[in-house]
N, C-alpha and C positions, 0 to 999 in steps of 0.2 A: 580460404576464409571460412567456408562452412566446415564444420567438423562435428563429431559426436560429443555430446555433453559429457564432461569428465568430472563433474562434481555434483553432489546432491545436497548434503546437509552441512551446517556450520561446523567446520573443523573435521569433517569426515574425510576418510581416504578417498583419493580420486579413483573412480570406477566408471567404466564406459556404460552409458545408458542408451535406451532405444528411442531417443528423440533427437532430431537434428537441431543444432544450434548455430547461431551466427555470433561471432565474437568481435566486439569493438574494444580496442585497448589503446591507451596512451602510455607514456613512460611511467605514469603514476597508478592508473586504475584499469580494471578489467570489468567489462559488462558482457554478459551472455544472454541471448534471447532465443527462444525457439519460435519459429513461424507456426508450429503446431500449437494445440491447446489454447487457441484464441490469440496467439501472438504474445507469449508470456515471458517476463523477465525471470531468469533462473539463477543468475549469479551476479553479484556486484561486490567488489572488494578492491583494496589496494593490491598492487602487484606483490605476489608472494605471501599474501595473508588469506585467512579463511573467509568464507562467504558470509556477508552480513544478512543475506536473505535466508528465510527458512523455506525449504522445498520439501514437499511430501514424497513419501515412498511410492505413491501412485504414479509418479513420472516414470518410474521403472516398471512397475507391475501392471499398469493400465495405460500404455502409451497411445492406444488407438480407441478413444471413447466413442460411444454412440452419440450422434448429434441429431436430436429431434426435440419436439415440443414435449415429449414425455420423459426425456432424460433427466436423471438426478445429478446433483453436484458430486464432483470427485475432488478429493483433497490434494490437488497439485500444488496449491499455495504459490509461493513466489510473488511476483508483482503482476497484477491484473487490473483491468478497467471494467467497472460496473456502471450501471445507470441508477440514479436516484429519482424519487424516493423509493425505498424498499417496499413500502406498502402498495405501490402501483405496479410492481413487477409483472403480475399476471392479469392486470385489469384492462390493459389496452390491446387486447388480442383475442382472436377466435381460434387459434391453433390448438389450444388445450382448454376446452370449456369447463372441465372439472376444476382446474386450478383457478380459472377466473371466478367460478361460482364460489369457491372456498376463499377467495381473496388471499390466495397463498402468498406468503412473503419469503418463500424458499422453494426451489433453488433459484439462483440467478439464471438469467437467460442463457440456455445451453448454446445457442448459436454464437453468442459473443464470447462465452467462456471456454468452449470446447472445440469449435470448428478450426480447421487448418486455414491459415491466412495465405494470401498471395504476396509474394515478394515483389514489390514495385521497384525498389532501389536497394542495392546493397554494396556499400564500399567499405573501406577500412575505417571511415569516419562517421558513416550515417547508414541507418537502416529504416526503410519505409515498408510497412505491412498493411495490406488491405484485407479487412475481414469480410465475412459472408453477410449479405443482407438478411436481417432477422425478421421472420414473420411474427415473432413474439413481441419485440420492442419496436419494430418498424423503423429501425435505423441500421446503418452500415458504419462500422468503425474503421478508421485509419489510424495507425500508430506509428509514431516517428521517434526513433532513438538516435541520439547524436552526441559525439564527443564535443565538449566545449573547446573551441579553438584557442581561447584565451586562458583557460584554466585546465591543466592536465589532470587535476583531481576531481573534475566535475563532468557530469553528463546531463543532457537535457532530454526529457520525455514529453512528448506531445500526443494528445488524443483528439481526434476529430470525429464527430458524429453527424451523419447526414440522414435526413428524413427520406426514406425510400417509398413512402406511401403517398397516396393522392389525397390524404386528409392530414390535419395537424397532429403532432405528437408533442408531449411535454415531458422533459427529463432534465436531469443534470448529469454531468460527467463526474465519475467517482473513482479516484485512484485508490487502490487497495494494495498495500505493500506489507507482506508478512515477514516478521523477524522472530528470533528466538524469544521466549517469554522472559529470559534473564536480561534482555536488553533494557537498560534504564533510560526511560524516555522523559523528555522535558518539553513542555509546550507553553509559550508565553500567554498569559491571561491577565486581564485587568483586575479580576477578583472572583470570589465564589459565585457571584451572580451569573458568570459566563460559563459555568460548569453544571452539567446535568448528568447524574449517575443513574444508569439503568441496571439494577442488579439482576443477576441470574438467580434462580431459586432451585432448591433441591436439598435433600437431607445431607448430602455429602459435599455441598458447594459452600465454601466460605466467601464472605463478602469482600469486595475490593477495599483497599485502604488508600483512598485518594488524599492528596495533600496539595494545598494551595498556599504558597508563601513566596515572598520576594518576587512577585510578578510571574511566577511559574507554577504550572501544574505538573505533578509527578505522582507516581505510586510509591507508597511506603512498602517496604518488604518485611515480611515477618513469617516465621514458620507456620505451617497450617495447623489449626487447632485439631484436637483429637477427633477422629471420625471423619474428617474432611479429606477428600481426594484431590481437590483443586480449589483455586481462588479465581472466580470467573465473574465477568460483567462487562458492561460497555459504558463509555463516557462520551458525551457530546459536548464539544467546546466551541465557543466563539473566541478565536485567538485574538490577541492584541497586536500581532505582527505575523507576517507570512512565512513562518518557519516552524519546524520542530526538529528535535535532535534525539538520537538514540545512541547510547554508549554500548557497544557490542564487543566485549572483551578488549582487544588491543586496537580497536578502531572506533572513531566517532563518525556516525552516519547522520548527515544533515539533509533534510528535505526542505527546499524553499519553494514558495508558490505565491502568486498574486494574492494579497490580502483583500478580502471581500467584506462589504458591509453585511451585517446580520440580515437585513431585509432582502438581500439577493439570494440567500440560501433557503431552501425549502424548510418550512418550520418544523418538520419532523426530523430533520437532520441537523448536524453541526458542520461548520466548515472543516473542522478537524474532529475526527472520531478515533477513539482507541478502544479496541476490543482485546481484553486480556483473558487468557485461559492459562493460568499458572499452575499446572498440574504437579502432583508429587513427583511424577516421573517427567523430568524436563523434556524428554523426547516426545511426549504426548501433547505438550502445550504449544501456545503461540501467542504473539502479540501482533495485532494488525494496526498499522499506522496509515490512517485513511484521510483523504482530502476530497472535499466536494467543491465543484465549481458552481457558478450561479445556475439556478433553475430557470429553464427557458422553454417557451413554446416554439417549435419549429414548423414552419409551413412546408408544404411539399417541396422537396429538393433543397431546402435550406439546411445549413450546417452550423455547428458551433464547435469551439475548440477550447481545450484547457491544457495547462503545462505545469510541469514540476522540474526543478533542478536538483540533482542529487550530487552531494559532495561527500567524500570519505577522507578522513585525516587520521594519521597514526596517533594513538593514545597509549601512553605507558604509565599512566597514573593509577591511583588506587580506585577500587570500586566503591567509592563513597560519594555522597551528595556534595560534600565540601570540596573534594578534589576535582570532581567533574565540573562543578560550577566555576571553580577557579580556572579550569582549562577553557570552558566556554567563554568566560568573560575576558580571558587573557589571550592566549595564543590563537585559539580558533577565531575569535573576533578580529584579531589583527590580520591573520592570514586571509580571511574572507572579506576584509574591509567592511565588516558589519558591526558597528560599535554597540548596537543594542541587542546583541545576540543572546544575552542572558537575562532578558526582562529587566526588572528593577533590582535584581540581585547584585550584590557587590561583596563577594566573600573576602576581599582584602581589607575591608574597613575595620 
């Protein structure tokens, strides 16, 4: 069951890398997770097709990171679990007083993102990983990856956070899934009032091109203007339903999650967040598909849990909004028994 990771980037040739992975697979899909690097998802796809996740070269070049309160972030990418809000990352700790004094919002907790996890359970259907107790966040994560016994095209991901301090801590669980910047993503929203755009600034950074229409948020695609090297920024959304979809080449990647009221999400965050860095060189960019669970205060020893369901379907249509919405509203909605999968869009009318 355990083997060396044999794939790195979307569509890349299979090459052995220096991190151990555990593989879960059904007749339809493949999921690969490493117990190293915080317990990170590194591959998800239909059988015989390319990886829908984007994984950084650092998985190969820096497979044994330092884990300490002074460690910096390393771009392993893939699927990870953070805590929110980001503004509090270094304020609830004494392990690095310089970062606390600076109210640093980067890097994420190294103990959660970089430490090797303990394998609690590993079968062909289910993997349970237990992370290291963090002196930075005051929590210990447990991650559960499982094939859906009812749907061979679907996997379930769960994250649990337990307060390991003798004082309260306050966080939310934050799923962060990286894909290629060319992935065309759709999120259901009621209207523009549920979308907040946070642009990145810089002489060579072009602004995002957000679009809200037919009950869906998406990004418009356009060539970079002269002098720009990337199109970058972040979008905070209050979704109108608990899903988002990304068309990645010949696959449709759907993330489903419990829909939450806006009041349960920390006001600095959105239940769904999208970070896009659409660089001139596609190998340099990424798109983050992020989901926040409710913000909670945990008493000593108390735990909280959040979950996502991932589904991947074959897609052989055109790389256009019209074709993709027709597929979402038609075949995908029927196969997943989700009649509202395309917001209020009805491309057949």
